[in-house]
C-alpha positions, -999 to 999 in steps of 0.1 A, spaced: 184 351 -146 163 355 -114 134 338 -132 155 308 -141 167 305 -105 132 307 -92 122 280 -116 151 259 -106 140 261 -70 103 257 -76 102 225 -57 107 245 -25 72 260 -30 50 230 -40 18 250 -34 27 272 -64 16 261 -99 47 272 -119 41 263 -155 73 276 -171 100 302 -170 109 329 -195 142 348 -195 155 376 -217 193 375 -222 200 356 -189 234 363 -175 252 331 -163 286 318 -154 294 315 -191 302 352 -189 334 343 -171 338 307 -182 354 300 -215 338 272 -236 367 248 -232 358 244 -195 323 231 -202 338 206 -226 364 194 -201 342 195 -170 330 163 -155 308 183 -131 282 192 -157 263 224 -156 274 234 -121 309 243 -132 304 279 -121 296 269 -85 325 245 -85 350 271 -96 336 295 -70 340 269 -43 376 261 -53 384 299 -54 369 303 -19 390 275 -5 422 291 -18 412 323 -1 405 305 32 437 283 31 467 303 19 488 272 15 464 259 -11 471 271 -46 447 271 -76 474 251 -95 470 223 -69 434 218 -80 428 232 -115 442 230 -150 454 262 -167 419 267 -181 404 263 -147 428 287 -132 419 313 -158 382 308 -150 388 310 -112 408 343 -117 379 357 -138 355 345 -111 373 366 -86 362 396 -105 325 387 -107 297 392 -83 290 363 -60 253 361 -69 261 358 -106 287 331 -99 262 310 -79 239 308 -109 242 274 -125 235 266 -161 208 242 -149 175 242 -166 148 256 -143 141 224 -124 127 205 -155 101 232 -162 96 244 -197 120 273 -204 119 301 -229 152 319 -235 154 350 -257 186 367 -269 196 396 -291 224 386 -315 243 419 -311 239 421 -273 271 435 -258 259 432 -221 251 395 -222 268 380 -252 250 355 -274 278 330 -269 270 330 -232 233 324 -237 241 297 -263 261 279 -237 233 282 -211 208 268 -236 231 239 -245 235 230 -208 198 235 -201 189 211 -229 208 184 -211 187 190 -179 153 197 -194 133 183 -222 116 216 -231 138 246 -238 128 271 -265 155 295 -277 147 325 -298 174 347 -312 166 383 -324 190 393 -353 205 428 -349 189 434 -315 210 445 -286 203 442 -249 182 474 -246 161 465 -276 154 429 -266 123 435 -244 104 453 -271 115 429 -298 106 398 -278 74 410 -261 50 393 -285 69 360 -284 72 358 -246 36 369 -239 23 343 -263 46 316 -249 35 325 -213 -2 325 -223 2 291 -239 18 277 -207 -12 289 -186 -35 274 -212 -18 240 -205 -6 238 -241 26 217 -246 57 237 -246 78 237 -278 115 228 -276 146 235 -296 166 208 -278 178 179 -300 
């Protein structure tokens, strides 16, 4: 996920020529958000940050209750957010600042579930025109690097060769 965050913030380093971002099984707020939230959210892909912010306010102001601000689904997400690391929660499902993105995921990953990555890709497609998503059947988290090596090295080489990035976004 670090690569996606770096890509998202690429505008802060205009002297760098960033041509794309590749991520293997990127962890994201979808690991604690349930899909119903993204469908109900009017805040778009920054739902994870919004939930974290609301949760922080309830810690800072004891008279403020989650139920004052969130639906039952939002409360469930905020309680789950309390158990997550702050860095992971700060990660949005944004695409990497409009750069071409390659996401790779094993279908039997029990560390970063495919459903979480599916949600990331869905949100990223709303923010970027070029998101490629490759799923590796029967590959778990540990096996993904080896399984995806040829695909991501080819994809990266193509970006440096200024070839147009493919996209799986509709």
